[in-house]
C-alpha positions, 0 to 999 in steps of 0.5 A, spaced: 523 435 836 523 434 829 520 440 825 516 438 819 514 443 814 508 440 809 507 445 803 501 444 800 497 441 806 491 443 803 491 436 799 487 433 805 488 426 804 495 426 802 497 430 807 494 426 812 497 420 810 504 423 811 502 425 818 500 419 820 506 415 817 511 420 821 507 419 827 507 411 827 514 411 829 515 412 836 522 416 835 518 421 831 512 422 835 514 429 838 514 432 831 512 439 830 508 439 824 507 446 820 502 446 815 502 451 809 497 452 803 494 458 799 487 455 800 485 457 807 479 452 807 482 446 805 488 448 810 484 448 816 480 441 814 487 438 814 489 442 821 482 440 824 483 432 822 490 432 825 488 435 831 483 430 832 488 425 831 493 427 836 487 428 841 484 421 839 491 417 840 494 422 845 500 423 841 505 429 844 506 431 837 504 439 836 501 442 830 501 449 827 498 452 820 499 458 816 498 461 809 505 464 809 510 460 806 516 463 810 513 462 816 512 454 815 519 453 813 523 457 818 527 453 822 524 446 819 528 440 819 524 437 813 520 439 808 515 435 804 512 438 798 505 436 795 502 442 791 498 443 785 500 449 782 495 454 779 489 450 781 485 446 776 484 451 770 490 450 767 490 443 768 484 442 764 487 446 758 493 441 758 488 435 757 482 439 753 487 443 748 491 437 746 484 433 745 482 437 740 488 435 736 487 428 737 492 427 743 488 423 749 492 423 755 489 419 761 493 423 766 497 429 763 501 431 769 508 427 768 509 427 761 506 428 754 504 435 752 500 436 759 506 434 763 511 438 759 506 444 760 505 443 767 513 443 768 513 450 765 508 453 770 510 449 776 518 449 776 518 457 777 514 456 783 518 450 786 524 453 785 522 459 789 520 454 794 527 452 794 530 459 795 526 460 801 529 453 804 536 456 802 534 462 806 530 459 812 532 452 813 538 451 809 540 444 812 533 441 811 532 435 806 526 437 801 522 431 800 518 432 793 511 429 791 509 434 786 509 432 779 512 432 774 517 429 778 523 428 773 522 435 771 521 438 777 527 434 781 532 436 775 530 443 775 531 444 782 537 441 783 540 445 777 537 451 780 538 451 787 543 448 792 537 445 796 538 437 799 532 435 794 530 428 793 523 426 789 519 421 791 513 416 788 510 410 790 510 406 783 516 402 785 514 399 791 507 399 789 508 395 783 513 390 786 508 388 791 503 387 785 509 382 782 510 379 788 503 377 789 502 375 782 508 370 783 505 367 789 509 371 794 507 376 800 511 382 798 516 381 804 518 375 801 521 378 795 527 383 793 528 387 787 532 392 784 529 397 779 532 403 776 530 408 770 526 414 770 520 416 774 514 412 772 518 409 767 523 405 771 525 397 770 525 391 774 532 389 773 531 384 778 525 381 782 527 375 786 525 371 792 529 371 798 533 366 796 535 369 790 531 366 785 528 370 779 520 371 779 520 373 772 520 365 770 513 364 774 511 371 771 512 370 764 509 363 765 503 366 768 502 371 763 502 365 758 497 361 761 492 366 764 493 373 760 495 379 763 491 381 769 485 385 768 486 393 767 494 392 766 494 389 758 498 395 756 504 394 761 504 387 760 504 387 753 510 392 753 514 387 758 513 382 753 517 385 748 522 389 752 523 383 757 523 387 763 516 390 767 515 397 768 514 401 774 508 405 773 500 404 771 498 402 764 495 409 763 501 413 765 506 408 761 501 409 755 503 417 755 511 415 755 511 411 749 509 412 742 506 405 740 499 404 743 495 411 743 495 412 736 489 408 733 482 407 735 483 399 734 490 399 739 486 403 744 480 398 744 485 392 744 489 395 750 483 398 754 484 398 761 482 403 767 485 410 766 486 409 759 481 414 757 480 419 762 482 424 757 478 422 752 472 426 752 476 432 754 473 433 761 477 434 767 474 439 772 468 435 774 472 428 774 477 431 779 472 434 784 468 428 784 474 424 785 476 427 792 468 428 794 468 421 798 474 422 801 472 429 803 466 427 806 469 422 810 474 427 813 468 431 815 465 425 819 472 424 823 473 431 825 466 431 828 467 425 831 462 421 828 468 416 825 474 414 828 481 416 824 485 410 822 492 410 825 497 405 826 498 402 819 504 405 815 502 407 808 507 405 802 510 412 802 517 413 803 517 420 806 516 418 814 521 412 813 526 417 810 525 422 816 526 416 821 533 414 818 535 421 817 533 422 825 535 416 828 541 413 823 536 407 822 538 404 815 533 405 810 533 403 802 528 406 797 528 408 790 529 416 789 529 421 784 536 424 784 541 427 779 545 422 774 552 423 777 555 416 775 549 412 777 546 410 770 552 409 765 548 409 759 543 415 760 545 422 760 550 425 766 546 430 770 539 428 768 534 426 773 534 418 774 530 414 779 535 409 782 535 405 789 538 410 795 540 408 802 539 413 807 542 414 814 543 420 819 549 422 814 544 423 809 541 420 802 546 416 798 544 414 791 547 407 789 550 406 782 546 401 777 551 401 771 548 400 764 541 399 763 539 394 758 539 398 751 532 398 749 530 400 756 535 406 756 533 408 749 525 408 751 528 412 757 532 417 753 526 418 748 523 422 754 529 425 757 530 428 751 524 432 751 524 433 759 531 436 759 529 441 754 522 443 758 527 444 764 531 449 760 525 452 757 522 453 764 528 456 767 530 461 762 523 463 759 525 460 752 519 459 748 522 456 742 525 451 747 519 449 750 516 448 743 522 443 742 520 439 748 513 438 746 516 437 738 520 431 741 515 428 746 514 421 743 507 420 743 506 427 740 511 426 735 507 419 733 500 423 733 501 429 729 505 432 724 510 438 725 505 444 723 500 440 727 504 440 733 506 448 732 499 449 732 497 445 738 503 448 742 501 455 740 494 455 742 496 451 749 501 456 750 496 462 749 491 459 754 496 458 759 500 464 758 498 467 765 501 461 769 508 462 766 510 469 767 518 467 766 516 467 758 
């Protein structure tokens, strides 16, 4: 009976996805899930809908819930983590205060000012969770979905001995998009992608016979223009030569080219590009989940069946199955760069192909990225590395230097303006950063 702890199980929709994915494997249907969150109401919703699923499908799995992290982790074989540290208020500050200074962030959770400050307040919490893992389930694999992925994975690997890997869905989701744009089903293609989280590159994408899909994709781009809603990402690919693994909105926070003038924002407008334009986060965040919550309550009351059987694109369940059974699986994971990408810093966090079996997770050496791809990754890793050090040591000046080095921030603001913005945001969020 695999014991799976889900930390942040109050993330109702995402926790349901992970649980249903695990139970889609015959080999894992006797799993025990221990759900943990600090929000008792949301935790109970996840618990109730999971219990309803087990009854509906007559599954042998068992489930428990707790507000006590130590209780959830005690004896776990696998730990899945998807937390929102400190709630919505500091997140709103990280969007709204930079907006006052002219920096719009469509997402603000993985890079730019918002991502760096989210790292400063989330890293201590995730390191504490890892310390509990070291104490209560030292052999467990920790599968992290919490953002900012690169900085959290980097910090937890530096500060703890936990077997920690960061997971995202950008690579596999984008690979499916590219396959269909080239006229294939995803299972008819193969790919090789590497870089950093939200900024990895499709170094190869091919049909099963080994023919590159790039000529067809470039031809379609020339003939029809970029797909609706993805102008920015295709524009960058045209000049870099490789397509990137995250959305246009995310990408616009990682590079300095597109968000610095109103005419550029208008030219590359797409869904997700303007989420932070008016500095409003709280209501948008709540309304995003409202339809899903309403559907979940209907499922709990038995008014709607709970969909089951189709596995999502998330990696976690496949990794657990491979570790438990030895069935080989390949995925793109966020791991430490120990000889994996030769022209990115040794010991930084990178996203590379990994193989997993019952002996563990085995990252694959990629070699050197194309120089321009590496340069764009490096511009982000420099800021991320300083943010990791600041979060672990409580060095306020190093935290400022991380924001100072951020590519988009440096394109938008003069040094004095960066300092003023940093100081205002630091004071607004100080209560959530006790290491300083």
